[in-house]
PLY file of the C-alpha trace (Angstrom):
ply
format ascii 1.0
element vertex 467
property float x
property float y
property float z
element edge 466
property int vertex1
property int vertex2
end_header
-153.64 -58.47 11.44
-154.34 -55.30 9.52
-157.33 -54.15 7.52
-155.58 -55.51 4.44
-155.61 -58.98 6.01
-159.37 -59.00 5.61
-158.78 -59.33 1.87
-157.37 -62.79 2.55
-160.68 -63.69 4.16
-162.57 -62.56 1.07
-160.60 -65.07 -1.01
-162.19 -67.86 1.04
-165.70 -66.36 1.22
-168.00 -68.77 -0.62
-170.45 -65.94 -1.33
-167.89 -63.67 -2.98
-168.81 -63.04 -6.63
-166.39 -63.25 -9.54
-165.72 -59.49 -9.72
-164.62 -59.41 -6.08
-162.36 -62.45 -6.45
-160.83 -61.17 -9.69
-159.86 -57.94 -7.97
-157.82 -59.82 -5.38
-156.01 -62.20 -7.74
-152.44 -61.06 -7.00
-150.05 -59.86 -9.67
-147.29 -61.88 -8.04
-147.47 -65.03 -5.92
-149.22 -64.32 -2.60
-149.49 -67.65 -0.76
-152.33 -66.62 1.57
-154.61 -65.41 -1.21
-153.69 -67.92 -3.90
-154.13 -70.92 -1.61
-157.52 -69.73 -0.41
-158.67 -69.15 -3.95
-157.55 -72.59 -5.10
-158.98 -74.33 -2.01
-162.46 -72.91 -2.61
-165.16 -75.50 -3.20
-166.64 -73.19 -5.82
-164.42 -71.14 -8.10
-166.12 -68.96 -10.73
-165.01 -69.77 -14.27
-163.52 -66.31 -14.83
-161.37 -66.60 -11.73
-160.22 -70.11 -12.65
-159.21 -68.88 -16.09
-157.27 -65.98 -14.56
-155.30 -68.39 -12.37
-154.64 -70.91 -15.14
-153.37 -68.15 -17.46
-151.46 -66.34 -14.71
-147.90 -65.31 -15.72
-146.42 -66.59 -12.42
-145.77 -70.35 -12.47
-146.34 -70.77 -8.71
-149.88 -69.49 -9.14
-150.57 -71.97 -11.93
-148.99 -74.69 -9.83
-151.47 -73.99 -7.05
-154.27 -74.97 -9.43
-152.44 -78.19 -10.29
-152.18 -78.98 -6.55
-155.81 -78.19 -5.77
-157.98 -81.17 -4.86
-161.17 -79.14 -5.35
-160.44 -77.31 -8.61
-162.41 -78.79 -11.49
-160.62 -81.52 -13.48
-161.31 -79.56 -16.67
-159.61 -76.47 -15.23
-156.48 -78.42 -14.28
-156.37 -79.99 -17.72
-156.28 -76.50 -19.27
-152.79 -76.08 -17.81
-151.61 -78.45 -20.54
-152.40 -75.77 -23.10
-150.05 -73.33 -21.37
-146.24 -73.34 -21.13
-144.68 -76.72 -21.90
-143.11 -76.90 -18.45
-146.54 -76.87 -16.77
-147.14 -80.50 -17.76
-144.97 -81.67 -14.86
-147.11 -79.58 -12.48
-150.20 -81.44 -13.64
-148.51 -84.84 -13.49
-147.18 -84.28 -9.95
-150.25 -82.63 -8.39
-149.58 -82.73 -4.64
-152.87 -83.43 -2.87
-153.55 -83.78 0.86
-153.52 -87.25 2.41
-156.86 -89.04 1.89
-158.12 -86.32 -0.46
-160.68 -87.41 -3.02
-159.62 -86.01 -6.39
-161.81 -86.18 -9.48
-159.94 -87.49 -12.56
-159.19 -85.20 -15.47
-160.62 -85.83 -18.94
-159.11 -88.82 -20.74
-157.47 -86.61 -23.35
-155.36 -84.97 -20.61
-153.99 -88.33 -19.45
-153.34 -89.34 -23.06
-151.22 -86.25 -23.58
-149.32 -86.78 -20.33
-148.69 -90.48 -20.93
-147.40 -89.74 -24.41
-145.30 -86.77 -23.38
-141.71 -86.79 -24.69
-140.35 -86.32 -21.16
-140.19 -89.69 -19.33
-140.52 -88.10 -15.88
-143.91 -86.67 -16.86
-145.10 -90.03 -18.17
-143.92 -91.80 -15.04
-145.36 -89.31 -12.54
-148.70 -89.51 -14.31
-148.80 -93.30 -14.16
-147.77 -93.36 -10.48
-150.56 -90.99 -9.43
-153.18 -92.60 -7.18
-155.85 -90.56 -8.96
-155.37 -91.80 -12.52
-158.56 -93.65 -13.62
-158.47 -97.43 -13.72
-159.47 -97.62 -17.37
-156.53 -95.38 -18.27
-153.99 -97.23 -16.12
-154.96 -100.85 -16.89
-153.60 -100.94 -20.49
-150.21 -99.81 -19.19
-149.64 -103.25 -17.65
-148.34 -104.38 -21.05
-146.62 -101.13 -22.03
-143.06 -101.22 -23.39
-141.93 -98.82 -20.64
-141.21 -100.90 -17.49
-142.05 -98.06 -15.11
-145.52 -97.82 -16.59
-145.96 -101.59 -16.24
-144.81 -101.28 -12.64
-147.36 -98.54 -11.91
-150.20 -100.67 -13.27
-149.09 -103.66 -11.18
-148.96 -101.62 -8.01
-152.50 -100.29 -8.31
-154.52 -102.80 -10.29
-153.15 -106.25 -9.60
-156.46 -108.00 -8.92
-158.10 -106.32 -11.91
-155.50 -107.42 -14.44
-156.19 -110.47 -16.68
-154.65 -113.69 -15.40
-152.24 -114.01 -18.32
-151.00 -110.45 -17.76
-150.40 -111.14 -14.07
-148.49 -114.30 -14.92
-146.31 -112.35 -17.35
-145.56 -109.62 -14.82
-144.50 -112.21 -12.21
-141.71 -113.14 -14.62
-141.15 -109.69 -16.09
-137.60 -109.09 -17.43
-137.44 -105.87 -15.40
-136.85 -106.55 -11.69
-138.78 -103.44 -10.63
-141.90 -104.68 -12.40
-141.54 -108.23 -11.13
-141.06 -106.93 -7.59
-144.25 -104.85 -7.80
-146.10 -107.96 -8.94
-144.46 -110.36 -6.48
-145.41 -108.20 -3.51
-149.07 -108.95 -4.28
-148.64 -112.74 -4.16
-145.77 -113.27 -1.70
-148.13 -114.12 1.18
-149.13 -117.30 -0.73
-146.11 -117.92 -2.95
-142.90 -119.13 -1.30
-140.93 -118.94 -4.56
-141.72 -115.27 -5.07
-140.97 -114.60 -1.40
-137.53 -116.18 -1.71
-136.85 -114.09 -4.82
-137.93 -110.90 -3.03
-135.68 -111.66 -0.06
-132.72 -111.57 -2.41
-133.74 -108.64 -4.61
-135.57 -106.33 -2.20
-132.93 -106.37 0.53
-131.97 -102.82 1.40
-135.13 -101.42 -0.19
-138.12 -99.97 1.59
-140.28 -103.04 0.73
-137.92 -105.50 2.39
-139.56 -105.08 5.78
-142.92 -105.92 4.25
-141.42 -109.08 2.74
-140.10 -110.23 6.11
-143.42 -109.61 7.82
-145.82 -110.96 5.19
-144.04 -113.28 2.72
-144.74 -117.03 2.73
-141.70 -118.63 4.36
-140.37 -122.12 3.90
-138.70 -123.53 6.98
-135.33 -123.44 5.24
-135.67 -119.75 4.37
-136.96 -118.90 7.84
-134.00 -120.59 9.54
-131.57 -118.83 7.21
-133.11 -115.43 7.87
-133.04 -116.00 11.62
-129.36 -116.84 11.41
-128.38 -114.04 9.05
-130.65 -111.07 9.65
-130.62 -110.04 13.29
-131.80 -106.54 12.31
-135.04 -107.92 10.84
-135.93 -110.35 13.61
-138.70 -108.15 15.02
-140.41 -108.20 11.60
-139.74 -111.87 10.98
-141.30 -112.69 14.34
-144.54 -111.04 13.16
-144.78 -113.26 10.08
-147.63 -115.75 10.62
-145.86 -118.31 8.43
-142.75 -118.38 10.60
-142.89 -121.89 12.15
-144.17 -121.67 15.72
-141.19 -123.49 17.22
-138.83 -120.98 15.59
-140.92 -118.10 16.89
-140.82 -119.63 20.38
-137.02 -119.42 20.34
-137.38 -115.63 20.06
-139.81 -115.23 22.97
-136.97 -114.54 25.38
-134.81 -112.48 23.00
-132.81 -109.66 24.55
-134.35 -107.10 22.16
-137.72 -105.91 23.53
-138.95 -105.25 19.98
-138.47 -108.93 19.12
-140.26 -110.08 22.27
-143.14 -107.70 21.53
-143.44 -109.05 17.98
-143.53 -112.64 19.18
-146.20 -111.78 21.73
-148.45 -110.41 18.96
-148.45 -113.56 16.81
-151.89 -114.84 15.74
-151.57 -118.44 16.97
-150.87 -117.56 20.62
-153.41 -117.87 23.40
-153.89 -115.01 25.84
-151.99 -117.01 28.46
-149.06 -117.49 26.10
-148.96 -113.78 25.29
-148.99 -112.89 28.96
-146.05 -115.21 29.62
-143.80 -113.13 27.34
-142.08 -110.03 28.69
-143.54 -107.36 26.40
-144.45 -103.73 26.93
-146.40 -101.12 24.95
-146.23 -97.57 26.24
-149.04 -95.06 25.53
-146.76 -93.00 23.30
-145.43 -95.95 21.26
-146.32 -95.74 17.57
-147.20 -99.20 16.30
-148.16 -100.02 12.73
-151.36 -102.11 12.68
-150.58 -105.81 12.47
-150.69 -107.12 8.90
-152.33 -110.40 9.87
-155.17 -108.50 11.54
-155.63 -106.26 8.51
-155.78 -109.27 6.18
-158.36 -110.94 8.44
-160.50 -107.81 8.87
-163.51 -109.46 7.21
-163.43 -112.27 9.77
-165.61 -111.07 12.63
-164.35 -113.79 14.96
-160.74 -112.67 14.50
-161.64 -109.02 15.11
-163.66 -109.91 18.18
-160.77 -111.94 19.58
-158.40 -109.01 19.01
-160.79 -106.49 20.58
-161.07 -108.62 23.71
-157.35 -109.36 23.90
-155.23 -108.24 26.78
-152.57 -107.30 24.24
-152.53 -103.59 23.39
-151.17 -104.09 19.88
-153.99 -106.46 18.92
-156.62 -104.03 20.21
-155.02 -101.09 18.38
-154.97 -103.15 15.18
-158.65 -104.04 15.56
-159.56 -100.40 16.21
-158.55 -99.28 12.70
-160.76 -101.89 11.00
-164.06 -100.47 9.79
-165.43 -104.03 9.81
-165.16 -104.18 13.61
-168.57 -105.30 14.97
-170.64 -102.82 16.93
-170.32 -104.55 20.32
-166.53 -104.36 19.97
-166.75 -100.68 19.01
-168.46 -99.97 22.32
-165.86 -102.06 24.13
-162.86 -100.28 22.59
-164.44 -96.86 23.09
-163.79 -97.40 26.80
-160.35 -98.97 26.41
-157.68 -98.01 28.92
-155.19 -97.34 26.11
-155.47 -93.81 24.69
-154.21 -94.88 21.25
-156.92 -97.55 20.97
-159.62 -94.95 21.63
-158.07 -92.41 19.25
-157.63 -94.93 16.42
-161.23 -96.04 16.83
-162.40 -92.42 16.69
-160.32 -91.74 13.59
-161.18 -94.82 11.57
-164.49 -96.37 12.60
-167.66 -94.83 11.13
-169.68 -95.83 14.20
-167.31 -94.58 16.87
-169.52 -93.07 19.61
-169.96 -89.28 19.30
-169.22 -88.88 23.01
-165.83 -90.54 22.49
-164.94 -88.03 19.76
-166.05 -85.13 21.95
-164.09 -86.36 24.96
-160.91 -86.88 22.92
-161.27 -83.45 21.28
-161.63 -81.71 24.63
-159.08 -83.65 26.67
-156.65 -85.35 24.27
-153.30 -83.69 23.67
-152.46 -85.52 20.42
-152.68 -83.32 17.32
-155.10 -85.80 15.72
-157.68 -85.00 18.42
-158.20 -81.51 17.00
-159.11 -83.04 13.64
-161.93 -85.16 15.02
-164.41 -82.31 14.52
-164.26 -83.17 10.80
-165.61 -86.67 11.40
-169.27 -86.97 10.36
-170.35 -88.42 13.70
-168.84 -85.61 15.78
-171.74 -84.34 17.91
-173.43 -81.00 17.26
-176.99 -81.02 18.65
-177.19 -79.64 22.18
-173.68 -78.19 22.25
-174.92 -74.62 22.63
-176.51 -75.25 26.01
-173.73 -77.60 27.03
-170.66 -75.58 26.03
-171.46 -71.85 25.72
-170.55 -71.08 29.33
-167.73 -73.58 29.72
-164.50 -72.53 31.37
-162.40 -73.81 28.47
-162.30 -71.65 25.33
-161.87 -74.81 23.26
-165.17 -76.04 24.66
-166.99 -72.70 24.30
-166.16 -72.64 20.60
-168.02 -75.93 20.19
-171.27 -74.14 20.99
-171.10 -72.68 17.50
-171.37 -76.19 16.01
-174.90 -76.50 17.34
-177.37 -75.93 14.48
-179.80 -74.45 17.00
-177.39 -71.84 18.38
-179.20 -68.50 18.25
-177.88 -65.36 16.51
-177.81 -63.73 19.96
-175.51 -66.46 21.30
-173.26 -66.21 18.25
-173.02 -62.44 18.76
-172.20 -62.94 22.42
-169.41 -65.34 21.53
-168.07 -62.81 19.01
-167.11 -60.76 22.12
-165.54 -63.69 23.98
-162.24 -63.11 25.83
-160.63 -65.79 23.65
-159.47 -64.67 20.21
-159.99 -68.20 18.95
-163.66 -68.19 19.99
-164.18 -64.71 18.54
-162.70 -65.82 15.23
-165.02 -68.83 15.08
-168.02 -66.62 15.85
-166.96 -64.01 13.28
-167.11 -66.69 10.59
-170.53 -68.01 11.65
-173.22 -67.07 9.06
-175.79 -66.64 11.88
-173.89 -63.64 13.21
-175.96 -60.48 12.55
-174.71 -58.55 9.53
-174.25 -55.42 11.59
-171.77 -57.26 13.82
-169.94 -58.87 10.87
-169.31 -55.42 9.37
-168.08 -54.11 12.75
-165.58 -56.96 12.99
-164.01 -56.06 9.66
-162.19 -53.32 11.59
-161.06 -55.68 14.37
-157.48 -56.69 13.53
-157.82 -59.93 15.51
-160.84 -61.31 13.66
-161.20 -59.28 10.45
-160.05 -62.17 8.29
-162.74 -64.48 9.68
-165.40 -61.76 9.35
-164.44 -61.17 5.71
-164.82 -64.90 5.04
-168.33 -64.94 6.54
-170.76 -65.93 3.75
-173.41 -63.60 5.20
-171.28 -60.53 4.52
-173.16 -58.47 1.88
-171.45 -58.19 -1.49
-171.66 -54.39 -1.26
-169.58 -54.54 1.93
-167.02 -56.77 0.19
-166.55 -54.22 -2.57
-166.43 -51.36 -0.06
-163.71 -53.21 1.87
-161.60 -53.55 -1.26
-162.09 -49.87 -1.96
-160.95 -48.94 1.58
-157.73 -50.96 1.37
-156.91 -49.61 -2.08
-157.49 -52.67 -4.26
-158.20 -51.22 -7.73
-161.42 -51.93 -9.57
-161.35 -54.08 -12.67
-161.06 -52.18 -15.94
-164.37 -51.82 -17.73
-164.96 -54.28 -20.54
-165.35 -52.53 -23.86
0 1
1 2
2 3
3 4
4 5
5 6
6 7
7 8
8 9
9 10
10 11
11 12
12 13
13 14
14 15
15 16
16 17
17 18
18 19
19 20
20 21
21 22
22 23
23 24
24 25
25 26
26 27
27 28
28 29
29 30
30 31
31 32
32 33
33 34
34 35
35 36
36 37
37 38
38 39
39 40
40 41
41 42
42 43
43 44
44 45
45 46
46 47
47 48
48 49
49 50
50 51
51 52
52 53
53 54
54 55
55 56
56 57
57 58
58 59
59 60
60 61
61 62
62 63
63 64
64 65
65 66
66 67
67 68
68 69
69 70
70 71
71 72
72 73
73 74
74 75
75 76
76 77
77 78
78 79
79 80
80 81
81 82
82 83
83 84
84 85
85 86
86 87
87 88
88 89
89 90
90 91
91 92
92 93
93 94
94 95
95 96
96 97
97 98
98 99
99 100
100 101
101 102
102 103
103 104
104 105
105 106
106 107
107 108
108 109
109 110
110 111
111 112
112 113
113 114
114 115
115 116
116 117
117 118
118 119
119 120
120 121
121 122
122 123
123 124
124 125
125 126
126 127
127 128
128 129
129 130
130 131
131 132
132 133
133 134
134 135
135 136
136 137
137 138
138 139
139 140
140 141
141 142
142 143
143 144
144 145
145 146
146 147
147 148
148 149
149 150
150 151
151 152
152 153
153 154
154 155
155 156
156 157
157 158
158 159
159 160
160 161
161 162
162 163
163 164
164 165
165 166
166 167
167 168
168 169
169 170
170 171
171 172
172 173
173 174
174 175
175 176
176 177
177 178
178 179
179 180
180 181
181 182
182 183
183 184
184 185
185 186
186 187
187 188
188 189
189 190
190 191
191 192
192 193
193 194
194 195
195 196
196 197
197 198
198 199
199 200
200 201
201 202
202 203
203 204
204 205
205 206
206 207
207 208
208 209
209 210
210 211
211 212
212 213
213 214
214 215
215 216
216 217
217 218
218 219
219 220
220 221
221 222
222 223
223 224
224 225
225 226
226 227
227 228
228 229
229 230
230 231
231 232
232 233
233 234
234 235
235 236
236 237
237 238
238 239
239 240
240 241
241 242
242 243
243 244
244 245
245 246
246 247
247 248
248 249
249 250
250 251
251 252
252 253
253 254
254 255
255 256
256 257
257 258
258 259
259 260
260 261
261 262
262 263
263 264
264 265
265 266
266 267
267 268
268 269
269 270
270 271
271 272
272 273
273 274
274 275
275 276
276 277
277 278
278 279
279 280
280 281
281 282
282 283
283 284
284 285
285 286
286 287
287 288
288 289
289 290
290 291
291 292
292 293
293 294
294 295
295 296
296 297
297 298
298 299
299 300
300 301
301 302
302 303
303 304
304 305
305 306
306 307
307 308
308 309
309 310
310 311
311 312
312 313
313 314
314 315
315 316
316 317
317 318
318 319
319 320
320 321
321 322
322 323
323 324
324 325
325 326
326 327
327 328
328 329
329 330
330 331
331 332
332 333
333 334
334 335
335 336
336 337
337 338
338 339
339 340
340 341
341 342
342 343
343 344
344 345
345 346
346 347
347 348
348 349
349 350
350 351
351 352
352 353
353 354
354 355
355 356
356 357
357 358
358 359
359 360
360 361
361 362
362 363
363 364
364 365
365 366
366 367
367 368
368 369
369 370
370 371
371 372
372 373
373 374
374 375
375 376
376 377
377 378
378 379
379 380
380 381
381 382
382 383
383 384
384 385
385 386
386 387
387 388
388 389
389 390
390 391
391 392
392 393
393 394
394 395
395 396
396 397
397 398
398 399
399 400
400 401
401 402
402 403
403 404
404 405
405 406
406 407
407 408
408 409
409 410
410 411
411 412
412 413
413 414
414 415
415 416
416 417
417 418
418 419
419 420
420 421
421 422
422 423
423 424
424 425
425 426
426 427
427 428
428 429
429 430
430 431
431 432
432 433
433 434
434 435
435 436
436 437
437 438
438 439
439 440
440 441
441 442
442 443
443 444
444 445
445 446
446 447
447 448
448 449
449 450
450 451
451 452
452 453
453 454
454 455
455 456
456 457
457 458
458 459
459 460
460 461
461 462
462 463
463 464
464 465
465 466
């Protein structure tokens, strides 16, 4: 890093005032600065306006993709160049991000836009409000009807649902049928014929309600889908038993995970789950997640797949949470830590320190990740990853933070340089340290006068005086 890299840190500093941020808005597209500006939890109005009215489309697009920018600010993009409407419609937000909806007038303009791709992308967004999407279930455009069916099936009036199950457009009917196929054999049979080759076909095989006739036909015709068919709870048990000795290990594994089997019957099948195997949670477990008895049976099962499926259910009872927190399977413990709100803090800490899966590093963002007592526990640890955790302790002293700002590990020094408890004198010193200057510049305790002085030193011009 160079001294100029510290400017990037200023873009993320939550204490930076509007005049500082306006000075670093780039004339062209600078990914590092623009992304940090648009990822800020608080963006001064003047800075937001500068980004929305920026002449470079990539900069404006960064506002459209921001999950923290105000909905009103994103909506203002619709008053800019005509081509920016697609940026707003296609806003690319991180997985699981909570995005506040824009004003209704913005959706009205997008849904009535002359370009069909803009209308469709808007309707397909997971962040469009329910009250805006619901009327589209009877829209003349089939793709808008399809979008409403996908998201709002249970909230649609009964007569509308009935109409969509017999919609003249196969895409709409398919979106509707997927919601009822687990209890409607007729719709399942229709989906088997129309969804074949599509990405939803696997879901149909695994979850659709099967008649015996259809099940026998699929077993005879579709050898590729046998591992999914074997997971379907409505596949007659005697037909599933025929697959228990199948030459394909994926088929045997699927049969062994069926809901009606006893533990002894599962154990009698030759199945194997390796620690590194990625298994999608079983659909029948997900559907039964409100049934405590089912979840308890899965948590106590000797079958790895059942325990992994139970681990992702927030409804898992507390005694089973404690049980799975000590499971021999790494994936069971990791899934529990990722998805259950009462996963033990010690489990999260242990996985963070010793797990080698990339998801382990993200566990610090979970609300139950421990913090109290980490200063005494971790400050002198041999591992730099563990020493950095000392800074999470709310009782870590400024002296300890300063000590860690001189740690042999660059990673620990960067974490300490960002800590607001670090003495101001030390923060200013670190602005000249090429390894940590960016973190120091992002420290919210950095005085505003030092921010402006930094910009002066690296040659960022002052804003013209307003006259």
